MITORGU-272089 format. One record per residue (C-alpha): residue number from 0; residue in three letters; x, y, z. Coordinates in nm, 2 decimals, decimal comma. Example, Ala and Ser with C-alpha at 12.3 -4.5 7.8 and 13.67 -1.06 7.14 Angstrom:
(0; ALA; (1,23; -0,45; 0,78))
(1; SER; (1,37; -0,11; 0,71))
// end
This chain:
(0; MET; (0,00; 0,00; 0,00))
(1; ALA; (0,13; 0,34; -0,09))
(2; SER; (0,19; 0,58; 0,19))
(3; PRO; (-0,04; 0,88; 0,22))
(4; ARG; (0,08; 1,22; 0,10))
(5; ASP; (-0,12; 1,51; 0,26))
(6; VAL; (-0,09; 1,73; 0,56))
(7; ARG; (-0,20; 1,45; 0,80))
(8; SER; (0,11; 1,25; 0,69))
(9; PHE; (0,47; 1,27; 0,79))
(10; SER; (0,76; 1,02; 0,82))
(11; ILE; (1,02; 0,95; 1,09))
(12; HIS; (1,37; 0,85; 0,99))
(13; PHE; (1,61; 0,65; 1,21))
(14; ASP; (1,97; 0,71; 1,09))
(15; ARG; (2,25; 0,48; 1,19))
(16; GLU; (2,61; 0,55; 1,09))
(17; GLY; (2,82; 0,26; 0,99))
(18; GLN; (2,55; 0,01; 1,04))
(19; ASP; (2,26; -0,15; 0,84))
(20; ASP; (2,02; 0,14; 0,78))
(21; HIS; (1,72; -0,11; 0,75))
(22; VAL; (1,76; -0,26; 1,10))
(23; LEU; (1,64; -0,09; 1,41))
(24; PRO; (1,62; -0,21; 1,78))
(25; ALA; (1,26; -0,26; 1,87))
(26; HIS; (1,28; -0,07; 2,20))
(27; VAL; (1,41; 0,24; 2,01))
(28; LEU; (1,12; 0,23; 1,77))
(29; ILE; (0,86; 0,17; 2,04))
(30; GLU; (0,99; 0,45; 2,27))
(31; SER; (1,01; 0,71; 1,99))
(32; LEU; (0,67; 0,62; 1,85))
(33; ASP; (0,51; 0,65; 2,19))
(34; LYS; (0,66; 0,99; 2,25))
(35; ILE; (0,55; 1,12; 1,91))
(36; GLN; (0,20; 0,99; 1,97))
(37; ARG; (0,19; 1,18; 2,30))
(38; ILE; (0,31; 1,49; 2,12))
(39; VAL; (0,02; 1,47; 1,87))
(40; LEU; (-0,23; 1,41; 2,16))
(41; LEU; (-0,09; 1,70; 2,35))
(42; LEU; (-0,12; 1,93; 2,05))
(43; ALA; (-0,48; 1,81; 2,01))
(44; LYS; (-0,56; 1,91; 2,37))
(45; MET; (-0,40; 2,25; 2,31))
(46; HIS; (-0,60; 2,29; 1,99))
(47; ARG; (-0,92; 2,22; 2,19))
(48; GLY; (-0,82; 2,49; 2,44))
(49; GLU; (-0,79; 2,26; 2,73))
(50; GLN; (-0,60; 2,38; 3,04))
(51; LEU; (-0,30; 2,16; 3,13))
(52; GLY; (-0,30; 2,07; 3,50))
(53; GLN; (-0,05; 1,88; 3,72))
(54; ARG; (-0,14; 1,56; 3,55))
(55; ILE; (-0,14; 1,51; 3,17))
(56; ALA; (-0,40; 1,25; 3,08))
(57; PHE; (-0,55; 1,16; 2,75))
(58; SER; (-0,91; 1,03; 2,71))
(59; GLN; (-0,98; 0,72; 2,50))
(60; GLU; (-1,18; 0,94; 2,26))
(61; LEU; (-0,87; 1,16; 2,20))
(62; ARG; (-0,65; 0,85; 2,16))
(63; ASP; (-0,89; 0,71; 1,90))
(64; GLU; (-0,93; 1,03; 1,70))
(65; PHE; (-0,56; 1,11; 1,68))
(66; ALA; (-0,41; 0,77; 1,67))
(67; LEU; (-0,09; 0,72; 1,46))
(68; LEU; (-0,12; 0,48; 1,17))
(69; CYS; (0,21; 0,33; 1,06))
(70; TYR; (0,27; 0,22; 0,70))
(71; LEU; (0,53; -0,02; 0,57))
(72; PRO; (0,89; 0,12; 0,61))
(73; GLU; (1,04; 0,27; 0,30))
(74; PRO; (1,40; 0,21; 0,19))
(75; GLY; (1,67; 0,43; 0,33))
(76; SER; (1,76; 0,51; 0,69))
(77; TYR; (1,46; 0,31; 0,82))
(78; ALA; (1,19; 0,57; 0,70))
(79; LEU; (0,85; 0,50; 0,86))
(80; PRO; (0,55; 0,67; 0,70))
(81; ILE; (0,28; 0,78; 0,94))
(82; GLU; (-0,07; 0,91; 0,91))
(83; VAL; (-0,27; 1,08; 1,19))
(84; GLY; (-0,63; 0,97; 1,24))
(85; GLY; (-0,69; 0,74; 0,95))
(86; GLU; (-1,03; 0,57; 0,87))
(87; SER; (-1,10; 0,50; 1,24))
(88; GLY; (-1,05; 0,86; 1,34))
(89; ALA; (-1,38; 1,03; 1,44))
(90; ALA; (-1,24; 1,39; 1,44))
(91; ALA; (-1,35; 1,62; 1,16))
(92; GLN; (-1,11; 1,64; 0,87))
(93; SER; (-1,05; 2,01; 0,93))
(94; VAL; (-0,96; 1,95; 1,30))
(95; LEU; (-0,72; 1,67; 1,20))
(96; ASN; (-0,56; 1,90; 0,95))
(97; ASP; (-0,53; 2,18; 1,20))
(98; VAL; (-0,36; 1,96; 1,46))
(99; CYS; (-0,13; 1,81; 1,20))
(100; GLN; (-0,03; 2,15; 1,07))
(101; LEU; (0,04; 2,24; 1,43))
(102; PHE; (0,26; 1,93; 1,46))
(103; HIS; (0,46; 2,03; 1,15))
(104; ARG; (0,51; 2,39; 1,28))
(105; VAL; (0,62; 2,28; 1,63))
(106; SER; (0,85; 2,01; 1,49))
(107; ARG; (1,01; 2,26; 1,26))
(108; ALA; (1,05; 2,51; 1,55))
(109; VAL; (1,21; 2,24; 1,77))
(110; GLY; (1,44; 2,14; 1,49))
(111; ASP; (1,54; 2,50; 1,47))
(112; ALA; (1,66; 2,51; 1,83))
(113; GLY; (1,33; 2,64; 1,96))
(114; ALA; (1,29; 2,93; 1,73))
(115; ASP; (0,94; 3,08; 1,73))
(116; LEU; (0,82; 2,81; 1,97))
(117; HIS; (0,70; 3,08; 2,22))
(118; GLN; (0,47; 3,22; 1,95))
(119; ILE; (0,34; 2,89; 1,83))
(120; VAL; (0,29; 2,75; 2,19))
(121; PRO; (0,23; 3,05; 2,42))
(122; ASP; (0,13; 2,84; 2,72))
(123; PRO; (0,45; 2,77; 2,92))
(124; ARG; (0,31; 2,44; 3,06))
(125; TYR; (0,24; 2,31; 2,71))
(126; ARG; (0,57; 2,44; 2,58))
(127; SER; (0,77; 2,27; 2,86))
(128; ALA; (0,58; 1,94; 2,82))
(129; LEU; (0,63; 1,94; 2,44))
(130; ALA; (1,00; 2,01; 2,47))
(131; GLY; (1,04; 1,73; 2,71))
(132; LEU; (0,86; 1,48; 2,48))
(133; TYR; (1,07; 1,58; 2,18))
(134; ARG; (1,38; 1,52; 2,39))
(135; LYS; (1,26; 1,18; 2,50))
(136; ALA; (1,16; 1,09; 2,14))
(137; GLN; (1,53; 1,10; 2,05))
(138; PRO; (1,70; 0,77; 2,10))
(139; SER; (1,98; 0,75; 2,36))
(140; PRO; (2,32; 0,86; 2,21))
(141; LYS; (2,45; 0,51; 2,32))
(142; SER; (2,22; 0,35; 2,07))
(143; GLY; (2,40; 0,52; 1,78))
(144; VAL; (2,06; 0,61; 1,63))
(145; SER; (1,91; 0,95; 1,56))
(146; LEU; (1,55; 1,04; 1,48))
(147; SER; (1,45; 1,29; 1,22))
(148; ILE; (1,10; 1,40; 1,11))
(149; GLU; (0,99; 1,48; 0,75))
(150; ASP; (0,67; 1,63; 0,62))
(151; HIS; (0,45; 1,48; 0,35))
(152; ARG; (0,66; 1,65; 0,08))
(153; ARG; (0,98; 1,49; 0,22))
(154; ARG; (1,10; 1,82; 0,36))
(155; ARG; (1,30; 1,76; 0,68))
(156; LEU; (1,13; 1,94; 0,97))
(157; LEU; (1,36; 1,82; 1,24))
(158; ASP; (1,71; 1,68; 1,18))
(159; GLY; (1,80; 1,44; 1,46))
(160; ARG; (2,16; 1,44; 1,34))
(161; ARG; (2,18; 1,79; 1,49))
(162; PRO; (2,17; 1,79; 1,87))
(163; LEU; (1,88; 1,97; 2,04))
(164; HIS; (2,10; 2,15; 2,28))
(165; GLY; (1,97; 2,48; 2,15))
(166; LEU; (1,63; 2,38; 2,27))
(167; ASP; (1,76; 2,38; 2,63))
(168; GLU; (1,82; 2,75; 2,60))
(169; ALA; (1,48; 2,83; 2,44))
(170; ILE; (1,30; 2,60; 2,69))
(171; PRO; (1,50; 2,56; 3,01))
(172; LEU; (1,50; 2,21; 3,15))
(173; ALA; (1,41; 2,34; 3,50))
(174; ARG; (1,31; 2,62; 3,72))
(175; THR; (1,42; 2,53; 4,06))
(176; GLU; (1,32; 2,61; 4,41))
(177; PRO; (1,45; 2,45; 4,74))
(178; ILE; (1,20; 2,25; 4,94))
(179; SER; (1,32; 2,21; 5,30))
(180; ALA; (1,31; 1,90; 5,52))
(181; THR; (1,19; 1,66; 5,25))
(182; THR; (1,26; 1,29; 5,24))
(183; ILE; (1,39; 1,14; 4,92))
(184; SER; (1,50; 0,79; 4,83))
(185; GLY; (1,71; 0,63; 4,56))
(186; LEU; (1,98; 0,37; 4,47))
(187; LEU; (2,32; 0,46; 4,60))
(188; THR; (2,55; 0,46; 4,29))
(189; GLY; (2,85; 0,66; 4,39))
(190; MET; (3,03; 0,84; 4,68))
(191; ASP; (3,28; 1,13; 4,67))
(192; PHE; (3,43; 1,19; 5,02))
(193; HIS; (3,64; 1,48; 4,90))
(194; ARG; (3,34; 1,68; 4,79))
(195; ARG; (3,11; 1,53; 5,06))
(196; SER; (2,85; 1,41; 4,81))
(197; ILE; (2,69; 1,09; 4,69))
(198; ARG; (2,49; 1,00; 4,39))
(199; LEU; (2,14; 0,85; 4,40))
(200; MET; (1,96; 0,69; 4,11))
(201; ARG; (1,59; 0,78; 4,10))
(202; LEU; (1,32; 0,52; 4,00))
(203; ASP; (1,32; 0,67; 3,65))
(204; GLY; (1,69; 0,60; 3,60))
(205; LYS; (1,80; 0,97; 3,64))
(206; THR; (2,09; 1,03; 3,88))
(207; ILE; (2,09; 1,32; 4,13))
(208; THR; (2,37; 1,46; 4,35))
(209; VAL; (2,33; 1,47; 4,73))
(210; SER; (2,56; 1,68; 4,94))
(211; TYR; (2,60; 1,64; 5,31))
(212; ASP; (2,78; 1,83; 5,60))
(213; ASP; (3,09; 1,71; 5,79))
(214; ASP; (2,89; 1,59; 6,09))
(215; ASP; (2,67; 1,36; 5,88))
(216; GLU; (2,95; 1,16; 5,71))
(217; ARG; (2,97; 0,89; 5,98))
(218; PRO; (2,59; 0,81; 5,97))
(219; LEU; (2,62; 0,79; 5,59))
(220; LEU; (2,90; 0,53; 5,62))
(221; ASP; (2,66; 0,31; 5,82))
(222; HIS; (2,41; 0,32; 5,53))
(223; ARG; (2,62; 0,31; 5,22))
(224; ARG; (2,46; 0,03; 5,02))
(225; GLY; (2,15; -0,04; 4,81))
(226; TRP; (1,83; 0,17; 4,83))
(227; ILE; (1,85; 0,45; 5,09))
(228; THR; (1,64; 0,74; 5,21))
(229; VAL; (1,77; 1,08; 5,32))
(230; LYS; (1,63; 1,40; 5,45))
(231; GLY; (1,75; 1,74; 5,32))
(232; ASN; (1,67; 2,04; 5,11))
(233; VAL; (1,56; 1,89; 4,78))
(234; VAL; (1,58; 2,11; 4,47))
(235; TYR; (1,30; 2,03; 4,23))
(236; ASP; (1,24; 2,13; 3,87))
(237; SER; (0,92; 2,30; 3,75))
(238; ASN; (0,76; 1,96; 3,71))
(239; ARG; (0,84; 1,86; 4,07))
(240; ARG; (1,12; 1,62; 3,96))
(241; PRO; (1,40; 1,61; 4,22))
(242; LEU; (1,73; 1,75; 4,08))
(243; SER; (1,96; 1,75; 4,38))
(244; VAL; (1,97; 1,74; 4,76))
(245; LYS; (2,16; 1,98; 4,99))
(246; HIS; (2,25; 1,93; 5,36))
(247; ALA; (2,14; 1,57; 5,36))
(248; HIS; (2,10; 1,39; 5,69))
(249; ASP; (1,90; 1,10; 5,85))
(250; PHE; (2,04; 0,83; 5,62))
(251; ALA; (1,85; 0,50; 5,63))
(252; THR; (1,90; 0,17; 5,45))
(253; LEU; (1,60; -0,04; 5,35))
(254; ASP; (1,76; -0,38; 5,39))
(255; ASP; (1,78; -0,46; 5,02))
(256; GLY; (1,42; -0,35; 4,97))
(257; ILE; (1,27; -0,05; 4,78))
(258; GLU; (1,02; 0,19; 4,94))
(259; LEU; (0,85; 0,46; 4,74))
(260; ALA; (0,67; 0,74; 4,92))
(261; GLU; (0,64; 0,94; 4,60))
(262; LEU; (0,70; 0,86; 4,23))
(263; TRP; (0,67; 1,01; 3,89))
(264; LEU; (0,43; 0,84; 3,65))
(265; ASP; (0,51; 1,02; 3,33))
(266; ASP; (0,20; 1,25; 3,37))
(267; GLY; (0,29; 1,39; 3,71))
(268; LEU; (0,42; 1,34; 4,07))
(269; TYR; (0,22; 1,11; 4,30))
(270; HIS; (0,23; 1,04; 4,67))
(271; ALA; (0,19; 0,67; 4,78))
(272; ASN; (0,00; 0,61; 5,10))
(273; PRO; (0,11; 0,39; 5,25))
(274; PRO; (0,45; 0,39; 5,06))
(275; LEU; (0,49; 0,12; 4,80))
(276; ARG; (0,72; -0,16; 4,91))
(277; PHE; (0,92; -0,40; 4,70))
(278; ASP; (1,16; -0,67; 4,83))
(279; VAL; (1,48; -0,73; 4,64))
(280; THR; (1,69; -1,05; 4,65))
(281; TYR; (1,99; -1,17; 4,46))
(282; ASP; (2,00; -1,52; 4,29))
(283; ALA; (2,37; -1,61; 4,28))
(284; ASP; (2,30; -1,91; 4,05))
(285; ASP; (2,12; -1,71; 3,78))
(286; GLU; (2,31; -1,39; 3,86))
(287; LEU; (1,98; -1,20; 3,87))
(288; PHE; (1,82; -0,95; 4,10))
(289; ASP; (1,46; -1,05; 4,18))
(290; LEU; (1,19; -0,81; 4,29))
(291; GLU; (0,85; -0,87; 4,43))
(292; GLY; (0,60; -0,64; 4,60))
(293; ASP; (0,28; -0,43; 4,57))
(294; PHE; (0,03; -0,48; 4,29))
(295; GLU; (0,17; -0,83; 4,25))
(296; ILE; (0,47; -0,70; 4,06))
(297; SER; (0,74; -0,96; 4,00))
(298; LEU; (1,06; -0,87; 3,81))
(299; SER; (1,41; -0,99; 3,74))
(300; ALA; (1,71; -0,81; 3,60))
(301; GLY; (2,09; -0,84; 3,57))
(302; SER; (2,16; -0,53; 3,77))
(303; ARG; (1,99; -0,30; 4,03))
(304; PRO; (1,98; 0,00; 3,79))
(305; LYS; (1,81; -0,21; 3,52))
(306; LEU; (1,57; -0,35; 3,79))
(307; LEU; (1,47; 0,01; 3,88))
(308; ARG; (1,41; 0,11; 3,52))
(309; GLU; (1,19; -0,20; 3,46))
(310; LEU; (0,99; -0,12; 3,78))
(311; ASN; (0,94; 0,23; 3,66))
(312; GLU; (0,81; 0,10; 3,33))
(313; VAL; (0,57; -0,14; 3,49))
(314; LEU; (0,43; 0,11; 3,73))
(315; SER; (0,38; 0,36; 3,45))
(316; MET; (0,21; 0,09; 3,24))
(317; LEU; (-0,02; -0,01; 3,52))
(318; TRP; (-0,12; 0,36; 3,58))
(319; LEU; (-0,18; 0,42; 3,21))
(320; ASP; (-0,36; 0,10; 3,12))
(321; TYR; (-0,56; 0,05; 3,43))
(322; ALA; (-0,59; 0,36; 3,66))
(323; GLN; (-0,65; 0,59; 3,35))
(324; GLU; (-0,89; 0,35; 3,18))
(325; GLU; (-1,27; 0,36; 3,20))
(326; PRO; (-1,40; 0,09; 3,44))
(327; ASP; (-1,65; -0,05; 3,20))
(328; ARG; (-1,36; -0,14; 2,96))
(329; LEU; (-1,19; -0,36; 3,22))
(330; SER; (-1,24; -0,71; 3,35))
(331; PRO; (-1,35; -0,75; 3,72))
(332; ARG; (-1,00; -0,83; 3,83))
(333; ALA; (-0,86; -0,54; 3,63))
(334; ARG; (-1,12; -0,31; 3,80))
(335; ASN; (-1,00; -0,42; 4,14))
(336; LEU; (-0,64; -0,33; 4,04))
(337; ARG; (-0,76; 0,01; 3,91))
(338; ALA; (-0,93; 0,07; 4,25))
(339; GLU; (-0,62; -0,03; 4,44))
(340; LEU; (-0,40; 0,20; 4,23))
(341; LEU; (-0,63; 0,50; 4,27))
(342; ALA; (-0,66; 0,44; 4,65))
(343; ARG; (-0,28; 0,42; 4,70))
(344; LEU; (-0,16; 0,69; 4,46))
(345; GLN; (-0,27; 1,05; 4,49))
(346; ALA; (-0,15; 1,34; 4,27))
(347; ALA; (0,09; 1,57; 4,45))
// end
């Protein structure tokens, strides 16, 4: 089937240097497509004039109307033709066209280091959310893959071979403010006694720096392994993601377990009451870390950091596919899980 060629259409290109241009790791494709789909849905919400709150949620109606339809890949740099809406879309043709034109304009602005993005997207919350999604759509530099976007006339809107560093200046990654006497937890991944700081890996895989005072070094030495909690002045970004901790104290080890009093579920920060608890054991024979805990989650991974990333993905999936779904679309068991998720997790 020939790919469509109108304003509702575009293509994404995955370029790989020195490798087979027609082969792509599945996780790279899935992650990028997911973020581009969310960009289109976010633009649809903006086009409707909806206010963006702390949580970013998309109704099933919106997902159906602005679904991405992927056509067979074309030769060269793994080019994937995409159409927005398609035959199953219920949105009016004019609305689909408007949202797609908006996607083209925003993608071109992002590809041009954020130029004109303030004029196209005047709402700072939408602007910040879109910038974050475009960054996440780009594969990790370690993959050796870059993502570019072309319009229906094969004009490149965003060239992934050019870094998006300029976007950081147009849309700052964070506006920070200190929050005092806050507890935060993470996996201890490094210590620097000279600078009196440690590194903690958050549930989403991001690493933050934690600094402490002289008097707190001895208590830290007693808790220098695994998942730990600390109190201190936590610096958050504008989306309430922790960036760093100053004057940390009250270090505590969780005896090879993981406890989450708060977590980020892609659409916002949530408090868990009571905190989520997961037990972690190491299987020396299989050389795997095993995790079991709330919501009947059971995982295995070759390292603690990978275990954290998989836990983050599972919790995000449960929240999206169950807590955010309409009850009448779920089985009785799934409705029970939905109720448990909503009872335990509250938006911050």
